[in-house]
LOVO-486933 format. One line per field, with one value per atom (N, C-alpha, C): residue number from 1; residue in one letter; atom name; x, y, z. Coordinates in nm, 2 decimals, always signed. Example, Ala and Ser with C-alpha at 12.3 -4.5 7.8 and 13.67 -1.06 7.14 Angstrom:
<recs>
num <- (1 1 1 2 2 2) .
residuo <- (A A A S S S) .
atomo <- (N CA C N CA C) .
east <- (+1.32 +1.23 +1.32 +1.28 +1.37 +1.29) .
north <- (-0.57 -0.45 -0.33 -0.22 -0.11 +0.00) .
up <- (+0.78 +0.78 +0.78 +0.71 +0.71 +0.79) .
</recs>
This chain:
<recs>
num <- (1 1 1 2 2 2 3 3 3 4 4 4 5 5 5 6 6 6 7 7 7 8 8 8 9 9 9 10 10 10 11 11 11 12 12 12 13 13 13 14 14 14 15 15 15 16 16 16 17 17 17 18 18 18 19 19 19 20 20 20 21 21 21 22 22 22 23 23 23 24 24 24 25 25 25 26 26 26 27 27 27 28 28 28 29 29 29 30 30 30 31 31 31 32 32 32 33 33 33 34 34 34 35 35 35 36 36 36 37 37 37 38 38 38 39 39 39 40 40 40 41 41 41 42 42 42 43 43 43 44 44 44 45 45 45 46 46 46 47 47 47 48 48 48 49 49 49 50 50 50 51 51 51 52 52 52 53 53 53 54 54 54 55 55 55 56 56 56 57 57 57 58 58 58 59 59 59 60 60 60 61 61 61 62 62 62 63 63 63 64 64 64 65 65 65 66 66 66 67 67 67 68 68 68 69 69 69 70 70 70 71 71 71 72 72 72 73 73 73 74 74 74 75 75 75 76 76 76 77 77 77 78 78 78 79 79 79 80 80 80 81 81 81 82 82 82 83 83 83 84 84 84 85 85 85 86 86 86 87 87 87 88 88 88 89 89 89 90 90 90 91 91 91 92 92 92 93 93 93 94 94 94 95 95 95 96 96 96 97 97 97 98 98 98 99 99 99 100 100 100 101 101 101 102 102 102 103 103 103 104 104 104 105 105 105 106 106 106 107 107 107 108 108 108 109 109 109 110 110 110 111 111 111 112 112 112 113 113 113 114 114 114 115 115 115 116 116 116 117 117 117 118 118 118 119 119 119 120 120 120 121 121 121 122 122 122 123 123 123 124 124 124 125 125 125 126 126 126 127 127 127 128 128 128 129 129 129 130 130 130 131 131 131 132 132 132 133 133 133 134 134 134 135 135 135 136 136 136 137 137 137 138 138 138 139 139 139 140 140 140 141 141 141 142 142 142 143 143 143 144 144 144 145 145 145 146 146 146 147 147 147 148 148 148 149 149 149 150 150 150 151 151 151 152 152 152 153 153 153 154 154 154 155 155 155 156 156 156 157 157 157 158 158 158 159 159 159 160 160 160 161 161 161 162 162 162 163 163 163 164 164 164 165 165 165 166 166 166 167 167 167 168 168 168 169 169 169 170 170 170 171 171 171 172 172 172 173 173 173 174 174 174 175 175 175 176 176 176 177 177 177 178 178 178 179 179 179 180 180 180 181 181 181 182 182 182 183 183 183 184 184 184 185 185 185 186 186 186 187 187 187 188 188 188 189 189 189 190 190 190 191 191 191 192 192 192 193 193 193 194 194 194 195 195 195) .
residuo <- (M M M L L L S S S D D D Q Q Q E E E I I I L L L E E E L L L A A A V V V R R R A A A G G G K K K G G G E E E R R R E E E A A A L L L G G G S S S L L L A A A G G G A A A L L L R R R P P P L L L I I I C C C R R R W W W A A A L L L V V V M M M T T T G G G D D D H H H D D D D D D A A A E E E D D D I I I A A A Q Q Q V V V V V V L L L T T T K K K M M M M M M R R R S S S M M M H H H R R R F F F D D D G G G R R R S S S K K K V V V T T T S S S W W W V V V Y Y Y R R R I I I T T T R R R N N N A A A S S S L L L D D D H H H Q Q Q H H H G G G R R R K K K R R R A A A L L L K K K L L L A A A D D D K K K L L L G G G R R R L L L T T T Q Q Q A A A D D D A A A H H H Q Q Q I I I E E E D D D P P P L L L D D D R R R I I I E E E M M M K K K R R R T T T L L L R R R L L L I I I R R R T T T L L L L L L R R R E E E L L L P P P M M M R R R Q Q Q R R R E E E V V V F F F D D D L L L V V V D D D L L L Q Q Q G G G M M M Q Q Q P P P K K K E E E A A A A A A D D D L L L L L L E E E M M M Q Q Q P P P G G G T T T L L L R R R V V V H H H L L L L L L R R R A A A R R R R R R R R R M M M R R R R R R E E E M M M L L L A A A Q Q Q G G G Y Y Y G G G K K K G G G G G G D D D D D D G G G S S S S S S) .
atomo <- (N CA C N CA C N CA C N CA C N CA C N CA C N CA C N CA C N CA C N CA C N CA C N CA C N CA C N CA C N CA C N CA C N CA C N CA C N CA C N CA C N CA C N CA C N CA C N CA C N CA C N CA C N CA C N CA C N CA C N CA C N CA C N CA C N CA C N CA C N CA C N CA C N CA C N CA C N CA C N CA C N CA C N CA C N CA C N CA C N CA C N CA C N CA C N CA C N CA C N CA C N CA C N CA C N CA C N CA C N CA C N CA C N CA C N CA C N CA C N CA C N CA C N CA C N CA C N CA C N CA C N CA C N CA C N CA C N CA C N CA C N CA C N CA C N CA C N CA C N CA C N CA C N CA C N CA C N CA C N CA C N CA C N CA C N CA C N CA C N CA C N CA C N CA C N CA C N CA C N CA C N CA C N CA C N CA C N CA C N CA C N CA C N CA C N CA C N CA C N CA C N CA C N CA C N CA C N CA C N CA C N CA C N CA C N CA C N CA C N CA C N CA C N CA C N CA C N CA C N CA C N CA C N CA C N CA C N CA C N CA C N CA C N CA C N CA C N CA C N CA C N CA C N CA C N CA C N CA C N CA C N CA C N CA C N CA C N CA C N CA C N CA C N CA C N CA C N CA C N CA C N CA C N CA C N CA C N CA C N CA C N CA C N CA C N CA C N CA C N CA C N CA C N CA C N CA C N CA C N CA C N CA C N CA C N CA C N CA C N CA C N CA C N CA C N CA C N CA C N CA C N CA C N CA C N CA C N CA C N CA C N CA C N CA C N CA C N CA C N CA C N CA C N CA C N CA C N CA C N CA C N CA C N CA C N CA C N CA C N CA C N CA C N CA C N CA C N CA C N CA C N CA C N CA C N CA C N CA C N CA C) .
east <- (+6.67 +6.53 +6.47 +6.34 +6.26 +6.23 +6.20 +6.16 +6.02 +5.98 +5.84 +5.74 +5.77 +5.68 +5.67 +5.78 +5.77 +5.69 +5.71 +5.64 +5.49 +5.46 +5.32 +5.25 +5.33 +5.28 +5.25 +5.34 +5.32 +5.20 +5.19 +5.07 +4.94 +4.94 +4.81 +4.78 +4.88 +4.86 +4.82 +4.89 +4.86 +4.72 +4.67 +4.54 +4.43 +4.47 +4.38 +4.38 +4.46 +4.46 +4.58 +4.67 +4.79 +4.88 +4.89 +4.97 +5.12 +5.16 +5.30 +5.35 +5.26 +5.29 +5.29 +5.20 +5.19 +5.32 +5.37 +5.49 +5.61 +5.62 +5.73 +5.73 +5.61 +5.59 +5.64 +5.59 +5.63 +5.78 +5.84 +5.99 +6.06 +6.01 +6.08 +6.07 +5.96 +5.93 +5.98 +6.00 +6.04 +6.17 +6.28 +6.40 +6.37 +6.29 +6.25 +6.17 +6.07 +5.98 +6.07 +6.16 +6.25 +6.33 +6.38 +6.46 +6.38 +6.26 +6.17 +6.14 +6.10 +6.06 +6.18 +6.30 +6.42 +6.44 +6.42 +6.44 +6.34 +6.22 +6.11 +6.12 +6.18 +6.18 +6.32 +6.43 +6.56 +6.60 +6.52 +6.54 +6.52 +6.62 +6.62 +6.50 +6.49 +6.38 +6.24 +6.23 +6.10 +6.07 +6.18 +6.16 +6.12 +6.17 +6.13 +5.99 +5.95 +5.81 +5.71 +5.75 +5.67 +5.66 +5.77 +5.77 +5.67 +5.67 +5.58 +5.43 +5.40 +5.27 +5.23 +5.33 +5.30 +5.28 +5.36 +5.34 +5.21 +5.17 +5.04 +4.93 +4.93 +4.83 +4.83 +4.95 +4.95 +4.89 +4.92 +4.87 +4.72 +4.67 +4.52 +4.45 +4.51 +4.44 +4.49 +4.56 +4.61 +4.50 +4.39 +4.28 +4.22 +4.25 +4.20 +4.30 +4.42 +4.51 +4.46 +4.44 +4.37 +4.47 +4.60 +4.70 +4.70 +4.63 +4.64 +4.77 +4.84 +4.97 +5.07 +5.20 +5.30 +5.27 +5.30 +5.29 +5.38 +5.50 +5.59 +5.53 +5.46 +5.40 +5.29 +5.21 +5.10 +5.16 +5.26 +5.32 +5.39 +5.45 +5.51 +5.41 +5.29 +5.19 +5.15 +5.14 +5.11 +5.22 +5.34 +5.46 +5.46 +5.44 +5.44 +5.33 +5.21 +5.10 +5.13 +5.19 +5.22 +5.33 +5.43 +5.54 +5.48 +5.39 +5.33 +5.25 +5.17 +5.09 +5.19 +5.30 +5.39 +5.45 +5.49 +5.55 +5.45 +5.32 +5.22 +5.20 +5.20 +5.18 +5.29 +5.41 +5.53 +5.53 +5.49 +5.48 +5.37 +5.26 +5.16 +5.21 +5.28 +5.34 +5.44 +5.52 +5.61 +5.54 +5.43 +5.35 +5.29 +5.23 +5.17 +5.27 +5.39 +5.49 +5.53 +5.53 +5.56 +5.45 +5.33 +5.21 +5.21 +5.24 +5.25 +5.36 +5.47 +5.58 +5.54 +5.47 +5.42 +5.32 +5.23 +5.14 +5.21 +5.32 +5.40 +5.45 +5.50 +5.56 +5.45 +5.33 +5.22 +5.17 +5.14 +5.09 +5.19 +5.31 +5.41 +5.41 +5.39 +5.39 +5.26 +5.15 +5.03 +5.04 +5.12 +5.13 +5.23 +5.19 +5.28 +5.38 +5.33 +5.42 +5.52 +5.65 +5.76 +5.74 +5.70 +5.68 +5.57 +5.46 +5.35 +5.40 +5.49 +5.54 +5.62 +5.71 +5.79 +5.70 +5.60 +5.51 +5.43 +5.39 +5.32 +5.41 +5.54 +5.63 +5.66 +5.67 +5.69 +5.58 +5.45 +5.33 +5.32 +5.35 +5.34 +5.45 +5.57 +5.67 +5.63 +5.57 +5.53 +5.42 +5.33 +5.22 +5.28 +5.37 +5.44 +5.50 +5.57 +5.64 +5.53 +5.43 +5.33 +5.25 +5.23 +5.16 +5.24 +5.37 +5.45 +5.45 +5.42 +5.41 +5.28 +5.18 +5.04 +5.05 +4.97 +4.95 +4.90 +4.93 +4.90 +4.75 +4.66 +4.52 +4.47 +4.52 +4.49 +4.54 +4.66 +4.73 +4.65 +4.60 +4.52 +4.39 +4.32 +4.19 +4.21 +4.31 +4.33 +4.36 +4.45 +4.48 +4.36 +4.28 +4.16 +4.06 +4.03 +3.92 +3.97 +4.07 +4.11 +4.20 +4.28 +4.37 +4.32 +4.26 +4.21 +4.06 +3.99 +3.86 +3.75 +3.78 +3.67 +3.57 +3.45 +3.35 +3.38 +3.35 +3.39 +3.33 +3.21 +3.14 +3.22 +3.26 +3.34 +3.48 +3.54 +3.67 +3.65 +3.54 +3.52 +3.50 +3.43 +3.41 +3.54 +3.62 +3.75 +3.84 +3.84 +3.92 +3.86 +3.74 +3.66 +3.65 +3.60 +3.58 +3.44 +3.39 +3.26 +3.28 +3.18 +3.19 +3.22 +3.16 +3.19 +3.33 +3.39 +3.53 +3.62 +3.59 +3.66 +3.65 +3.54 +3.52 +3.61 +3.62 +3.70 +3.85 +3.90 +4.04 +4.06 +3.96 +3.98 +3.98 +3.90 +3.89 +4.03 +4.08 +4.21 +4.32 +4.32 +4.42 +4.42 +4.30 +4.28 +4.32 +4.28 +4.32 +4.47 +4.54 +4.68 +4.75 +4.71 +4.77 +4.75 +4.63 +4.60 +4.69 +4.69 +4.77 +4.92 +4.97 +5.11 +5.14 +5.04 +5.06 +5.06 +4.97 +4.96 +5.09 +5.14 +5.27 +5.38 +5.37 +5.48 +5.45 +5.35 +5.32 +5.22 +5.16 +5.05 +4.92 +4.84 +4.71 +4.71 +4.83 +4.84 +4.87 +4.85 +4.88 +4.76 +4.77 +4.66 +4.53 +4.53 +4.41 +4.37 +4.24 +4.20 +4.21 +4.26 +4.28 +4.15 +4.04 +3.91 +3.89 +3.85 +3.80 +3.81) .
north <- (-0.28 -0.28 -0.15 -0.16 -0.04 +0.04 +0.17 +0.25 +0.22 +0.26 +0.24 +0.30 +0.42 +0.48 +0.40 +0.35 +0.26 +0.14 +0.08 -0.04 -0.01 +0.10 +0.14 +0.16 +0.23 +0.25 +0.12 +0.02 -0.11 -0.18 -0.16 -0.23 -0.17 -0.04 +0.02 -0.03 -0.03 -0.08 -0.23 -0.31 -0.45 -0.47 -0.39 -0.40 -0.37 -0.29 -0.26 -0.37 -0.47 -0.59 -0.58 -0.50 -0.49 -0.61 -0.71 -0.83 -0.79 -0.70 -0.67 -0.61 -0.52 -0.46 -0.56 -0.66 -0.76 -0.85 -0.88 -0.96 -0.88 -0.75 -0.67 -0.66 -0.64 -0.63 -0.76 -0.88 -1.01 -1.02 -0.99 -1.00 -0.91 -0.79 -0.70 -0.74 -0.81 -0.84 -0.98 -1.07 -1.21 -1.22 -1.15 -1.16 -1.12 -1.02 -0.97 -1.08 -1.13 -1.24 -1.36 -1.40 -1.51 -1.49 -1.36 -1.33 -1.33 -1.28 -1.28 -1.42 -1.50 -1.64 -1.72 -1.69 -1.76 -1.73 -1.60 -1.56 -1.63 -1.65 -1.71 -1.86 -1.92 -2.07 -2.12 -2.05 -2.10 -2.20 -2.22 -2.33 -2.27 -2.28 -2.23 -2.29 -2.42 -2.49 -2.44 -2.44 -2.39 -2.24 -2.16 -2.02 -2.01 -2.09 -2.09 -2.13 -2.24 -2.28 -2.17 -2.11 -2.00 -1.89 -1.85 -1.74 -1.77 -1.89 -1.93 -1.91 -1.95 -1.94 -1.79 -1.71 -1.57 -1.50 -1.52 -1.46 -1.49 -1.62 -1.66 -1.59 -1.58 -1.51 -1.36 -1.31 -1.16 -1.14 -1.22 -1.20 -1.21 -1.31 -1.33 -1.22 -1.15 -1.05 -0.91 -0.89 -0.76 -0.65 -0.70 -0.60 -0.55 -0.62 -0.58 -0.49 -0.47 -0.38 -0.24 -0.18 -0.05 +0.07 +0.04 +0.15 +0.22 +0.17 +0.24 +0.21 +0.10 +0.07 +0.05 +0.04 +0.02 -0.12 -0.13 -0.26 -0.37 -0.33 -0.42 -0.46 -0.37 -0.41 -0.51 -0.49 -0.58 -0.72 -0.72 -0.85 -0.92 -0.84 -0.90 -0.97 -0.92 -0.99 -1.12 -1.11 -1.24 -1.34 -1.29 -1.38 -1.44 -1.36 -1.41 -1.51 -1.49 -1.58 -1.71 -1.70 -1.82 -1.90 -1.83 -1.90 -1.97 -1.91 -1.97 -2.09 -2.08 -2.19 -2.31 -2.27 -2.38 -2.45 -2.37 -2.43 -2.52 -2.48 -2.56 -2.69 -2.67 -2.79 -2.89 -2.84 -2.92 -2.99 -2.92 -2.99 -3.10 -3.07 -3.17 -3.29 -3.27 -3.38 -3.46 -3.40 -3.47 -3.55 -3.49 -3.57 -3.69 -3.66 -3.77 -3.88 -3.84 -3.94 -4.02 -3.95 -4.02 -4.12 -4.07 -4.16 -4.28 -4.26 -4.38 -4.47 -4.41 -4.50 -4.59 -4.53 -4.61 -4.72 -4.68 -4.78 -4.89 -4.86 -4.96 -5.06 -5.01 -5.10 -5.18 -5.12 -5.19 -5.30 -5.26 -5.35 -5.46 -5.44 -5.54 -5.65 -5.62 -5.72 -5.82 -5.76 -5.84 -5.93 -5.90 -5.97 -6.09 -6.21 -6.32 -6.35 -6.34 -6.37 -6.26 -6.30 -6.19 -6.12 -6.18 -6.11 -6.01 -6.04 -5.95 -5.83 -5.86 -5.75 -5.65 -5.71 -5.62 -5.54 -5.60 -5.53 -5.42 -5.44 -5.34 -5.22 -5.25 -5.14 -5.06 -5.13 -5.07 -4.98 -5.03 -4.95 -4.82 -4.84 -4.72 -4.62 -4.67 -4.58 -4.50 -4.56 -4.49 -4.39 -4.43 -4.34 -4.21 -4.23 -4.12 -4.03 -4.08 -4.01 -3.93 -4.00 -3.94 -3.83 -3.84 -3.74 -3.61 -3.62 -3.50 -3.43 -3.50 -3.44 -3.37 -3.40 -3.34 -3.20 -3.11 -2.97 -2.97 -2.87 -2.87 -2.89 -2.83 -2.84 -2.99 -3.05 -3.19 -3.28 -3.25 -3.33 -3.32 -3.20 -3.18 -3.26 -3.25 -3.31 -3.46 -3.52 -3.66 -3.71 -3.64 -3.68 -3.69 -3.58 -3.57 -3.68 -3.69 -3.78 -3.93 -3.95 -4.09 -4.15 -4.07 -4.13 -4.12 -4.01 -3.99 -4.03 -4.05 -4.10 -4.00 -3.87 -3.77 -3.78 -3.74 -3.72 -3.60 -3.60 -3.49 -3.35 -3.36 -3.23 -3.18 -3.27 -3.23 -3.17 -3.23 -3.18 -3.05 -3.03 -2.90 -2.79 -2.82 -2.72 -2.69 -2.79 -2.77 -2.68 -2.70 -2.63 -2.50 -2.47 -2.36 -2.35 -2.46 -2.46 -2.52 -2.49 -2.55 -2.70 -2.78 -2.92 -2.97 -2.89 -2.93 -2.90 -2.80 -2.77 -2.88 -2.92 -3.03 -3.15 -3.19 -3.31 -3.30 -3.18 -3.17 -3.20 -3.13 -3.16 -3.30 -3.37 -3.51 -3.59 -3.57 -3.64 -3.63 -3.51 -3.49 -3.56 -3.55 -3.62 -3.77 -3.83 -3.97 -4.02 -3.94 -3.97 -3.97 -3.87 -3.86 -3.97 -4.00 -4.11 -4.24 -4.26 -4.39 -4.40 -4.29 -4.28 -4.31 -4.25 -4.27 -4.41 -4.47 -4.60 -4.70 -4.68 -4.77 -4.76 -4.64 -4.62 -4.69 -4.71 -4.78 -4.93 -4.98 -5.12 -5.17 -5.09 -5.13 -5.15 -5.24 -5.26 -5.34 -5.39 -5.47 -5.61 -5.70 -5.84 -5.91 -5.95 -6.03 -5.96 -5.83 -5.75 -5.69 -5.67 -5.63 -5.47 -5.40 -5.26 -5.18 -5.24 -5.16 -5.13 -5.01 -4.95 -4.81) .
up <- (+2.52 +2.58 +2.54 +2.50 +2.47 +2.59 +2.57 +2.68 +2.72 +2.84 +2.89 +2.79 +2.74 +2.64 +2.52 +2.46 +2.34 +2.37 +2.48 +2.52 +2.53 +2.59 +2.60 +2.46 +2.37 +2.24 +2.17 +2.18 +2.12 +2.18 +2.31 +2.38 +2.34 +2.32 +2.27 +2.13 +2.04 +1.91 +1.91 +1.99 +2.00 +2.05 +2.15 +2.20 +2.10 +1.99 +1.88 +1.78 +1.80 +1.70 +1.60 +1.62 +1.52 +1.56 +1.47 +1.49 +1.50 +1.41 +1.41 +1.54 +1.60 +1.73 +1.84 +1.83 +1.93 +1.92 +1.80 +1.79 +1.84 +1.81 +1.86 +2.01 +2.07 +2.21 +2.28 +2.23 +2.28 +2.27 +2.16 +2.14 +2.24 +2.27 +2.36 +2.50 +2.54 +2.68 +2.72 +2.62 +2.64 +2.73 +2.70 +2.79 +2.94 +2.95 +3.09 +3.16 +3.09 +3.15 +3.19 +3.10 +3.13 +3.25 +3.27 +3.38 +3.51 +3.50 +3.62 +3.66 +3.56 +3.59 +3.64 +3.59 +3.64 +3.79 +3.83 +3.96 +4.05 +4.00 +4.08 +4.10 +3.99 +3.99 +4.02 +3.98 +3.99 +3.89 +3.79 +3.69 +3.55 +3.46 +3.32 +3.24 +3.25 +3.17 +3.22 +3.35 +3.40 +3.36 +3.36 +3.32 +3.18 +3.09 +2.95 +2.93 +3.01 +3.00 +3.05 +3.16 +3.21 +3.12 +3.06 +2.96 +2.85 +2.80 +2.69 +2.74 +2.86 +2.91 +2.93 +2.98 +3.00 +2.87 +2.77 +2.64 +2.58 +2.59 +2.54 +2.61 +2.75 +2.82 +2.79 +2.78 +2.74 +2.61 +2.51 +2.38 +2.37 +2.45 +2.45 +2.52 +2.62 +2.69 +2.67 +2.57 +2.53 +2.52 +2.46 +2.45 +2.58 +2.69 +2.82 +2.90 +2.84 +2.91 +2.90 +3.02 +3.02 +3.03 +3.05 +3.06 +3.19 +3.29 +3.42 +3.50 +3.46 +3.51 +3.40 +3.43 +3.32 +3.27 +3.14 +3.08 +3.15 +3.19 +3.25 +3.39 +3.46 +3.59 +3.57 +3.46 +3.43 +3.39 +3.31 +3.27 +3.38 +3.47 +3.59 +3.67 +3.69 +3.77 +3.70 +3.57 +3.49 +3.52 +3.51 +3.53 +3.67 +3.77 +3.90 +3.92 +3.88 +3.89 +3.82 +3.70 +3.62 +3.69 +3.75 +3.82 +3.94 +4.02 +4.13 +4.09 +3.98 +3.93 +3.89 +3.83 +3.78 +3.90 +4.01 +4.13 +4.20 +4.21 +4.27 +4.19 +4.06 +3.98 +3.99 +4.00 +4.02 +4.15 +4.26 +4.39 +4.39 +4.32 +4.31 +4.24 +4.13 +4.05 +4.13 +4.22 +4.30 +4.41 +4.47 +4.56 +4.50 +4.38 +4.30 +4.27 +4.23 +4.19 +4.32 +4.43 +4.56 +4.60 +4.58 +4.61 +4.52 +4.39 +4.30 +4.33 +4.38 +4.42 +4.54 +4.64 +4.75 +4.71 +4.61 +4.56 +4.49 +4.42 +4.35 +4.45 +4.56 +4.67 +4.73 +4.76 +4.82 +4.73 +4.60 +4.51 +4.47 +4.47 +4.43 +4.54 +4.66 +4.76 +4.75 +4.69 +4.68 +4.55 +4.46 +4.33 +4.35 +4.33 +4.35 +4.24 +4.12 +4.00 +3.98 +3.98 +3.97 +3.84 +3.73 +3.60 +3.61 +3.68 +3.70 +3.79 +3.89 +3.97 +3.89 +3.80 +3.71 +3.62 +3.56 +3.48 +3.55 +3.67 +3.75 +3.78 +3.82 +3.84 +3.71 +3.60 +3.47 +3.44 +3.46 +3.43 +3.52 +3.64 +3.73 +3.71 +3.67 +3.63 +3.51 +3.41 +3.29 +3.32 +3.41 +3.45 +3.52 +3.61 +3.67 +3.57 +3.47 +3.37 +3.28 +3.24 +3.16 +3.23 +3.36 +3.44 +3.44 +3.45 +3.45 +3.32 +3.21 +3.08 +3.05 +3.13 +3.10 +3.14 +3.07 +3.12 +3.26 +3.34 +3.48 +3.51 +3.44 +3.46 +3.44 +3.33 +3.30 +3.41 +3.45 +3.56 +3.69 +3.72 +3.84 +3.84 +3.72 +3.71 +3.71 +3.63 +3.63 +3.77 +3.84 +3.98 +4.07 +4.07 +4.16 +4.13 +4.00 +3.96 +3.95 +3.87 +3.84 +3.95 +4.02 +4.12 +4.26 +4.29 +4.42 +4.44 +4.32 +4.33 +4.36 +4.34 +4.36 +4.25 +4.28 +4.17 +4.09 +3.96 +3.88 +3.93 +3.98 +4.03 +4.15 +4.24 +4.36 +4.32 +4.22 +4.17 +4.10 +4.03 +3.96 +4.06 +4.17 +4.28 +4.34 +4.37 +4.43 +4.35 +4.22 +4.12 +4.07 +4.12 +4.08 +3.93 +3.87 +3.72 +3.70 +3.58 +3.54 +3.52 +3.56 +3.54 +3.39 +3.30 +3.16 +3.12 +3.17 +3.15 +3.21 +3.33 +3.39 +3.31 +3.26 +3.18 +3.05 +2.99 +2.87 +2.91 +3.02 +3.06 +3.10 +3.16 +3.20 +3.08 +2.98 +2.86 +2.78 +2.77 +2.71 +2.78 +2.91 +2.99 +2.97 +2.98 +2.96 +2.82 +2.72 +2.58 +2.56 +2.61 +2.60 +2.67 +2.79 +2.87 +2.79 +2.74 +2.67 +2.54 +2.47 +2.34 +2.37 +2.48 +2.51 +2.56 +2.64 +2.69 +2.57 +2.47 +2.36 +2.28 +2.27 +2.19 +2.26 +2.39 +2.47 +2.47 +2.40 +2.39 +2.49 +2.57 +2.67 +2.59 +2.63 +2.57 +2.44 +2.41 +2.28 +2.32 +2.23 +2.26 +2.32 +2.45 +2.51 +2.53 +2.52 +2.55 +2.42 +2.39 +2.27 +2.25 +2.36 +2.35 +2.36 +2.38 +2.39 +2.53 +2.56 +2.69 +2.68) .
</recs>
C-alpha cells in the first residue's frame, strides 16, 4: 500500500488530468475499497460491484478533490454512500420481488386456463429476474412508474431528480426489459411484437 503522501501526490496529479496517475491511484485504492465494501455488505460479489461504482465516481470527480482531507477519507465516504445505496436498492428489489410474487398468486387464481396460469407465472418470474439486473436508478424508476403507477413528475420529485432525467432512466429500463423479454421468446408468435 502506498503512503498517504504518495496517494495525495497521485490524487493531485490525477485531479490535473494525468491519466497514468489516475490509473495508479485507482489500482492502489481498489483493495482498500473492496475491503471496506465487504465489511459494509458482508458479500464479496456486492463488494466488487460497489468497488466498481466507487472507482467510477472517484475518477469522474477527482478534479473536485480539494485536499482538505486525506484521499482515503474522501474515498471512504464515497464507498460508504455507495454501499448504503446498494443496500437500499437490494431491499427495494427484494420487496418488489415479494410484491410480484403475491401478484403472481392473485393473478393465477383469476386465470382459468392452466396454460395461461403457467405462462403468467413464467412471465412474472422473468420480470423479477430482469428487475434485479437493472441498474438501481432504472429499477427505482421502473418500479415507481410502471409497477406502482406513479406519475413521472411525482416519481421525479420523490427521487429528487429532473423529470427529463427520470424519463431517460425509464426509457432505458423499458427498452432493456423489452429486449430481454424478446430474447426469452416473449412477444413473438401470436403477437406482432409492436408496442
